[in-house]
C-alpha positions as CSV (number, residue, x, y, z in Angstrom):
1,M,9.2,-28.5,-28.1
2,Q,10.0,-25.3,-26.8
3,S,7.6,-22.6,-26.5
4,E,8.0,-19.0,-27.9
5,P,9.2,-16.1,-26.0
6,R,6.2,-14.2,-24.8
7,T,6.3,-10.7,-26.4
8,D,3.2,-9.1,-24.5
9,T,5.0,-7.3,-22.1
10,R,2.1,-7.0,-19.3
11,P,2.8,-8.8,-16.0
12,H,1.1,-12.3,-15.9
13,H,-1.5,-10.8,-13.2
14,A,-2.8,-8.8,-15.5
15,D,-4.5,-11.5,-17.6
16,T,-6.4,-12.5,-14.3
17,P,-9.7,-11.3,-13.4
18,P,-9.9,-9.2,-10.0
19,L,-11.4,-10.8,-6.8
20,S,-14.7,-10.0,-6.3
21,A,-15.4,-8.0,-3.4
22,T,-16.7,-11.1,-1.2
23,V,-13.5,-12.7,-1.5
24,R,-11.5,-9.1,-0.5
25,R,-13.3,-8.9,2.1
26,H,-12.8,-11.9,3.8
27,L,-9.5,-11.7,2.8
28,G,-9.2,-8.5,4.8
29,K,-10.9,-9.8,7.8
30,S,-8.7,-12.9,8.1
31,L,-5.6,-10.3,7.6
32,R,-6.4,-8.2,10.1
33,S,-7.4,-11.0,12.7
34,H,-3.9,-12.7,12.1
35,Y,-2.0,-9.4,12.8
36,A,-4.0,-8.3,15.3
37,A,-3.0,-11.7,17.0
38,S,0.7,-11.0,16.3
39,L,0.9,-7.6,17.4
40,A,-0.5,-8.8,20.9
41,E,2.3,-11.5,21.3
42,P,5.3,-10.2,23.5
43,V,8.6,-9.5,21.8
44,S,11.4,-11.9,22.1
45,E,14.3,-11.1,23.9
46,R,16.7,-11.5,21.0
47,L,14.5,-9.1,19.0
48,E,14.5,-6.5,22.1
49,A,18.2,-6.9,21.8
50,L,19.0,-6.0,18.1
51,L,15.9,-3.1,18.4
52,A,18.5,-1.7,20.5
53,K,21.6,-2.2,19.1
54,L,19.7,-0.2,16.4
55,Q,18.4,2.5,18.4
56,G,22.2,2.9,20.0
57,P,24.4,5.8,19.5
58,K,24.9,6.6,16.0
59,G,28.7,6.7,15.1
């Protein structure tokens, strides 16, 4: 059995309720912690080489 095509043009996420302030706070803290740890890690040699290529002379 096929379902009828959606005629509602709103994005699917518009039907979901917003996240509570507590959940948003928890997600924010978790993301900040994760990204802070990522930024503290050294950059790999391969990535450094690619960045150097990007910053090289413009032709």
